C-alpha positions as CSV (number, residue, x, y, z in Angstrom):
1,M,-37.7,-22.3,24.7
2,S,-34.9,-24.4,26.7
3,P,-32.0,-22.5,28.2
4,R,-28.7,-22.3,26.1
5,V,-25.9,-24.5,27.9
6,G,-22.1,-24.0,27.4
7,I,-22.0,-20.1,27.3
8,D,-18.5,-18.7,28.1
9,L,-17.1,-15.3,28.7
10,P,-16.4,-14.6,24.8
11,M,-20.0,-15.4,23.9
12,I,-21.1,-13.0,26.9
13,L,-18.9,-10.1,25.5
14,R,-19.9,-10.7,21.8
15,A,-23.5,-10.5,22.6
16,S,-23.1,-7.6,25.2
17,E,-21.4,-6.0,22.4
18,E,-24.1,-6.5,19.9
19,I,-26.8,-5.4,22.4
20,A,-24.8,-1.9,23.0
21,D,-24.1,-1.2,19.5
22,A,-27.8,-1.8,18.4
23,E,-29.8,-0.4,21.4
24,G,-27.3,1.8,23.3
25,L,-25.0,1.1,26.1
26,E,-27.9,1.6,28.8
27,S,-29.8,-1.0,27.2
28,L,-27.1,-3.5,28.1
29,T,-28.5,-5.2,31.5
30,L,-28.1,-8.7,33.0
31,S,-31.9,-9.3,32.0
32,S,-31.4,-8.1,28.4
33,L,-28.0,-10.2,28.0
34,A,-29.6,-13.5,29.5
35,H,-32.7,-12.9,27.0
36,K,-30.3,-12.8,24.0
37,L,-28.3,-15.5,25.2
38,N,-31.4,-17.6,25.9
39,V,-30.2,-18.4,29.6
40,R,-31.5,-17.5,33.1
41,P,-29.8,-14.5,34.3
42,P,-28.5,-16.2,37.4
43,S,-26.3,-18.1,35.0
44,L,-24.4,-15.1,34.0
45,Y,-22.8,-15.1,37.5
46,N,-20.8,-18.0,36.8
47,H,-18.8,-15.5,34.4
48,V,-19.3,-12.0,35.7
49,N,-19.8,-10.5,38.9
50,G,-22.8,-8.3,38.3
51,L,-23.7,-5.5,35.6
52,G,-20.7,-3.4,36.7
53,D,-18.2,-6.1,36.2
54,L,-19.9,-6.7,32.9
55,R,-19.5,-3.4,31.8
56,S,-15.9,-3.1,33.1
57,R,-15.1,-6.3,31.0
58,L,-17.0,-4.8,27.9
59,A,-14.8,-1.6,28.2
60,V,-11.5,-3.6,28.4
61,H,-12.8,-5.8,25.2
62,G,-13.6,-2.5,23.5
63,G,-10.3,-0.7,24.4
64,Q,-8.4,-3.8,23.1
65,L,-10.1,-3.8,19.6
66,L,-9.6,-0.3,19.3
67,I,-6.1,-0.5,20.2
68,R,-5.9,-3.3,17.5
69,D,-7.5,-1.1,14.8
70,L,-5.2,2.0,15.7
71,T,-2.2,0.1,15.5
72,Q,-2.9,-1.5,12.1
73,A,-3.7,2.0,10.9
74,A,-0.5,3.5,11.9
75,V,1.9,0.4,10.9
76,G,4.3,1.7,8.2
77,R,3.3,5.4,8.9
78,S,4.7,8.3,10.7
79,G,4.0,11.9,11.3
80,D,0.8,13.4,9.6
81,D,0.1,10.2,7.8
82,A,0.0,8.3,10.8
83,V,-2.2,10.6,12.8
84,R,-4.6,11.0,9.7
85,A,-4.9,7.0,9.5
86,M,-5.4,6.8,13.1
87,A,-8.0,9.4,13.0
88,E,-9.9,7.8,10.2
89,S,-9.5,4.4,12.1
90,Y,-10.8,5.9,15.4
91,L,-13.8,7.5,13.8
92,A,-14.7,4.3,11.8
93,F,-14.6,2.4,15.1
94,A,-17.0,4.7,16.7
95,R,-19.4,4.6,13.8
96,A,-19.4,0.8,13.7
97,H,-19.3,0.3,17.4
98,P,-21.3,3.2,19.0
99,G,-22.3,1.2,22.1
100,L,-18.8,-0.4,22.4
101,H,-17.1,3.2,22.0
102,E,-19.4,4.5,24.6
103,A,-18.3,1.6,27.0
104,V,-14.6,2.6,26.3
105,Q,-15.3,6.3,27.0
106,R,-16.9,5.6,30.4
107,V,-13.8,4.7,32.8
108,P,-14.8,1.7,34.8
109,D,-13.3,1.0,38.1
110,P,-9.8,2.8,37.9
111,Q,-8.4,0.2,40.2
112,N,-9.2,-2.6,37.7
113,Q,-5.7,-3.8,36.4
114,D,-7.3,-5.0,33.2
115,W,-8.4,-1.4,32.4
116,Q,-5.4,0.2,33.7
117,Q,-3.3,-1.8,31.1
118,V,-5.8,-1.0,28.2
119,G,-5.5,2.5,29.0
120,E,-1.7,2.8,29.1
121,N,-1.3,0.8,26.0
122,L,-3.8,3.0,24.2
123,V,-2.2,6.2,25.5
124,H,1.3,4.8,24.9
125,L,0.5,3.9,21.3
126,V,-0.9,7.6,20.5
127,M,2.1,9.1,22.2
128,Q,4.7,7.0,19.9
129,V,2.9,8.7,16.9
130,F,2.9,12.2,18.4
131,R,6.9,11.6,19.2
132,F,7.5,12.5,15.5
133,Y,6.7,16.3,16.4
134,G,9.1,16.2,19.4
135,L,6.4,16.0,22.0
136,E,7.3,14.5,25.2
137,G,5.9,14.4,28.9
138,E,3.3,16.4,29.6
139,A,3.0,18.0,26.1
140,A,2.4,14.8,24.5
141,I,-0.2,13.8,27.0
142,H,-2.1,17.1,26.1
143,A,-2.0,16.1,22.5
144,V,-3.3,12.7,23.2
145,R,-6.2,14.3,25.1
146,G,-6.7,16.6,22.4
147,F,-6.8,13.8,19.7
148,R,-9.2,11.8,21.7
149,S,-11.6,14.7,22.6
150,M,-11.6,15.9,19.0
151,I,-12.8,12.4,17.5
152,H,-15.1,11.7,20.2
153,G,-16.9,14.9,20.2
154,F,-17.1,14.8,16.3
155,S,-18.4,11.1,16.5
156,A,-21.0,12.2,19.3
157,L,-22.2,15.0,17.3
158,E,-22.6,13.0,14.1
159,R,-24.6,10.2,15.8
160,S,-26.9,12.6,17.5
161,G,-27.8,14.2,14.1
162,G,-25.8,17.5,15.0
163,F,-24.6,17.9,11.3
164,G,-27.8,18.8,9.6
165,M,-26.3,21.2,6.7
166,P,-25.9,19.5,3.4
167,I,-22.2,20.0,3.3
168,D,-19.9,16.8,3.2
169,I,-19.1,15.5,6.7
170,H,-16.0,13.9,5.8
171,V,-14.6,17.3,4.4
172,S,-15.3,18.7,7.6
173,Y,-13.5,15.9,9.4
174,E,-10.5,16.4,7.1
175,F,-10.6,20.0,8.0
176,L,-10.8,19.3,11.7
177,I,-7.8,16.8,11.6
178,D,-5.8,19.2,9.4
179,T,-6.4,22.0,11.8
180,F,-5.2,20.2,14.7
181,L,-2.1,18.9,12.8
182,A,-1.4,22.7,12.1
183,G,-1.8,23.4,15.8
184,I,0.7,20.5,16.9
185,R,3.3,21.8,14.6
186,V,3.3,25.2,16.7
187,T,2.8,23.7,20.1
188,P,5.5,24.5,22.7
189,G,7.5,21.5,22.9
190,S,7.6,20.7,19.4
191,P,10.7,21.6,17.2
192,Y,8.4,23.4,15.0
193,Y,7.4,25.8,17.8
194,L,8.6,29.5,17.3
195,K,8.0,31.6,20.3
196,P,6.1,34.6,19.5
197,T,8.3,37.7,19.7
198,T,6.1,40.6,18.8
199,K,5.1,42.9,21.9
200,I,2.1,44.4,22.0
201,L,2.2,48.1,23.2
202,L,-0.6,49.5,25.1
C-alpha cells in the first residue's frame, strides 16, 4: 500500500472529524489519522504541530460548523422561535457529530486566537437572540451558559443511553426548552421579571 501524496489541512480535518464521530475523540491519534489517510505519521507534521494542535484545529473547525448551523436556524426568527430553532439545530449537530461536538466542548489552549474568535462569535450569536428578552451583560452570559449546559447535558445522556423509559425523547426535549424559556421570562434583568413581593413571616 503506497502512501498518499498531496494531503492538505482540509483533508486532515475531514478525516479527523470522521474518526472522532465514528470512534470517539479519544480514538483520534496521529497514528489513527495517518492510517486513515494512508500516509506515514511524520507527514502530518507538515500540517499540524502534534496531537494537541490537531485537536485544537478540530475544535475550531467544529465551532465554525456549529456557528454556521445555529446562524441558519436563527435567521428570520426571534424570541422563543429563535431559541427553539437553535436548540433543535444544536442537538442535531451533537447527534450527527458526537466526536466533533466533544472536541468543541473541550476548551483547547485558551491562548489560541482562532479558538478565542470562534468562542466569541458563538457567544455573541446566542446573546443576540437572548436580547429579545432584555438580557444584557452578566445576565445574558448566564443565559448562554444555561442554554449550552442544557443541550450538552441532554445530548450526553441520550448518547450514553440514559433515557431508557419508553417515553418520547423529543417531547422531553421540548419540555426542557419550554421550561428554560419560561425561566428566562422571569429572570432578573428581563423586562418580564416581577420582583417577589410576598414576605414570609416566621
